[in-house]
N, C-alpha and C positions, 0 to 999 in steps of 0.2 A: 350529623344525621341524627334525627330524633329516634329514640328507641320505640319499637312497636310493641304493642301488647298482644301477645299470642293468645288467641281465644280457641279453646277446645270446642268441638262440636257439642251441642246440648245432647245429653243422653236421651235415648229414645225409649227406654224401658222404665217402669216404675211409675209411681203416682206423680201428678204434676208438681207437688210440693218437693218430692225427692229429686225429681229432674231439675227443678229450679235451684234447690240447695246444692246439688252437684255442679251445676253450671256456675253458680256463684263461687263455690270453692275452687273451681277450675279457672277462675279469673274472668268470667264473663259477667261484668257488672251491669250490662244492659238488660239482663233477664228480669222479667217482671211476672208476677202472679195475678191471675184474674180470680176474683171471688166466684164461688159457685162450683158445681161439680165436685163437691167434697172439700172445697177450700173455704174456710171460715173468713168472713170479711176482715176481722181483726188480724188474723194471721197474714192474709194477703197484704193488708196495709202495713203491718210491721215488717214483713219481708221486703216489700217494695221500698220502704223507707231505708232499710239497711242497704239494699242494693244501690239505691240512689246516693246514699252517703259514701259508699265505697267508690262509686263512679265519680262523684264530686272530688273526693280526695285524690284519686288517680289523675283526674284532669288537672287539678291544682298542682300536683307534684310535677306533672308533665309540663305545665305552663312555666313553673319556676325553673325547672331544668333547662328548658329551651331558652328562656330569657338569659340565664347565666351563661349557658354554653354558646349560644349563637350571637347574643347581643352584648355580652359583658355586663349584664344587669346585676351588678354586685349589691345593689340596694333592694332588689326584689325579694319578697318573702312570701311564704305560703300563708293562706288564710282560708279558713273553713268556718264562715260565720254560723253561729248557733251550735257549733259542735261542742258537746260536753265531754267530760271525763277523758278517757284514753284517746278519743279522736282529737281533742284539743292538745293533749300531751304529745301526740304523734306530730302534729303540725309544729308545735313548739320545738320538738327535737330536731326536725328538719331545719328550722330557722336557726337553731343553736349551732348546728353543723355548718351552715352557710356562714354565720358570724365567725366561727372558729377558723374557717378556711380563708375568709376575707381579711381578718385582722393582720396576719403576718404580711400579706401583700400590701396592705395599707401602710403599715408601720415601715416596711422596707421602702416604699415609695416616698414616704416623708423623710427618711434618712437620706435617700439619694437626692431628693429635692434640696435638702439642706446642704449637701456636698456641692451641688451645682451652684449654690449661692456662696460657696466658700466657707460654710460653717462645718467644721470638722469636729465639733463637740457633740453633735447629736448622734445617738446610737439607738439601736433597737433594744427594748427592755428584755431582760432575761427573767424578770418576775412580773407577774400580773396579779394585782390584788393580794400582794404579799406571798404569793406562791410561785415557786420556780416554774418556768415554762419547760415543756418536755417535747419529745418527738421531733417532728419536722419543723415546728415553730422554733425550737431550740437550735436545730441545725441551721436554719435560715438566719436566725439572730447571730449565731457565731460567725457565719460567713460574712454577713453584712458588716458586723462590728470589726472583724479582722480587716476587711477592706478599708474601713474608715481609719483604723489604726495605722495601716500601711501608708495610706495617703497622708496622714498626719506626720508620720516619720519621714516620708519623702519630702513633704513641704518644709519640714524643719531642717532637713539636710540641705535642700536648695537654699533656704534662707541663710544657713550657716556658711555655705560655700560662697554665696553672693556677698 
């Protein structure tokens, strides 16, 4: 089930700019300002661009999450075309997290595939780029590598007995 975005009611007091800013802060990225009635055209344009960028990022993250969660889309990545600075860094960070989560699963699948073909020499790496892996990746690596070692020992014992 896809997460829903909780939207708070737009405040009803204060200037239109304050109400719009409070709505944006509360997570309502659909709010837009109209120039006039005390709202400068440049301020309205800048605010609306910020709200639209937030809305686009939220939509993109929702799309990626849905694809990964419901369709197993492990190659899908977030994209926010034209996004500079921290907007770009944010999408790159999400993509890096996906890469970091996908890598152990891909490595484990390659080892299991090798085992099904009788290759008991392949193991999951415990170093990547010269640095030791840590956390869940290390735990999965140890489990998969222990399985391969046990299968190799079993195969060796069967060969010895035969």
